[in-house]
N, C-alpha and C positions, 0 to 999 in steps of 0.2 A: 673017577677022575675031577679034578678041579678045573672048572672051566670059567676061572677069572680073566679078565683082561687086563694087561697092565696099562700104563699112561701111554706108551707108545703103539699101542694095538690097537686094531679096529674092533668092530662090534663081535666079528666071527673070531678073535685071538689072533689075527695074522699079524705080523709086524708090519707096520705103517712108516713107510721112509718119508712120506709127507707131513707127517707129525713130528718128525723128529727134525727135518729139515726148517719148519716152521717153528719150532720151539728153537732150535738155534740161531735163526735169524731174528727172532724176539728177543732173545737172550743178548746179541750181538748189539741191538740197537739200543737196549738197555745199558750197555755196559759203556758205549760211546756217549749216550747222553748223562753217565755218570762222569765220565773221564771229563767233558765238556766243563762240567761243573769244578771239579777239585783238579784238574791238572792245567795250568796258564798256558801250556803251548797249545793246546786243543781248545778253541774255540766253539761255542755251540752252534754260531752262524756258519762256520766252516763245516761242521758234521751234519748240520739239520737236513740237508739233501739226504745223505746216506743213511740217516736214522729214518727219514720218511719212505726211502725205498725199500728198506729192510721191514719196516712194519707193514707196508702195501703188499709187498711179497707175501709175508708170514700171515698177513688176513686173506689176500686173494687166491694164494693156491689151494687152500683148504676149501674156499668157497668154490672157484673153479673144479674143481674134482667133485663134490656134492652136486654141482648143478649138472655135469656132464653123466654123472650117477642117476640121477634122477630123471633126466631127458631120456638116456638111452635104456634104462631099466622099464619105463612103463609102455614102451612098444613091443 
């Protein structure tokens, strides 16, 4: 049996919804940033708080999950 993990799988091969949501929020932030550059109706200053929120969430969710996992697996 091939035990390769995919992009959205954890080390044990289980599907990780946290990784999927993180990826989608980072893609959405990238889309909003690009839209602010190429579309006149969307200004970067108006979309900047949403972009920062999405990027913070995408970095923070996985970091928080790893923190909780390391804190409770060591006990």
